[in-house]
N, C-alpha and C positions, 0 to 999 in steps of 0.2 A: 403117715408124710403122705401115701397114696391118696388116701381122701381128702387131705386137706391140701392138694396138687404142688407139694413143694418137694416132692423126692429127686434126689440127687445133690449133687454141688452146684449152690448159684454161681460161681466162679465158670464151671464146664458148660454151663448154660448160657453165658453172656458170652463166653468164645465161641459156643456153636452160631448164635444168633449174629454173631460179627464178621465170621468168616462164609455161613451158609453155604458148608460144604455137602457134597452128594451123598456121605454116608459118616456116622458117626457113630464109635465102639466106644462102649463103657464095659468095662469089666468088673467083677467081686460087688455088684450093687445088692446082691443078697435077693435076687428074684432075675425071673428072665423077663424083660420088656420090652415089646418092638413096638416102633410107634414112628410115625408119618409127622415129621415136623415142618409146618406150612409156613413161610417166610413173608410170602408175600399174598396182600388179599385174593388176587387173581389164580393161585395156586400153580402157578409157572414155577415158582422157586422153593423148592422142599428139598429137608434132609432128610434119609433113612436112617434112622437111629435104633441102635440095636443094643440092650445092657444083657448082659450076663451074670448068670447065679455065679455065688461062691465057690470055689472047687470043693466037695466034699462028695462022699459018695451016695450015689443015689440020687444026684443032684443035676441038673440040665445045667451044665455050666461049658460047653462045645457048641458050636453049631458052623458048618460048614457052609460058607456063601459062595456065588459065582458072578463076579463083579465084572461088568462090561466093560474092556476097553476100548479106545480110540485105537483104529488102523494105523499105523504110522509107518514108515521107510524106516526101519534105524540101521545103520552102517555099523559093522562091526569089524572092528581092526585084527588083522592078523599078525599074531606075535610069533 
């Protein structure tokens, strides 16, 4: 599948191409696979994609990421 460039779920690929999220994660893909998916030819719109391996001893199936967030003023209600 990797050599023929058809790795993954075609439905999930269409969803990612339509929504164009900043981040997209896939689990249990039987391999760890990071990618940067460009949606426009100018390189301004892209998705950081990460597929993780299946959960087995000795496999690389967990990764911790720090994802930047926008600073917002959120009001909290006191109860």
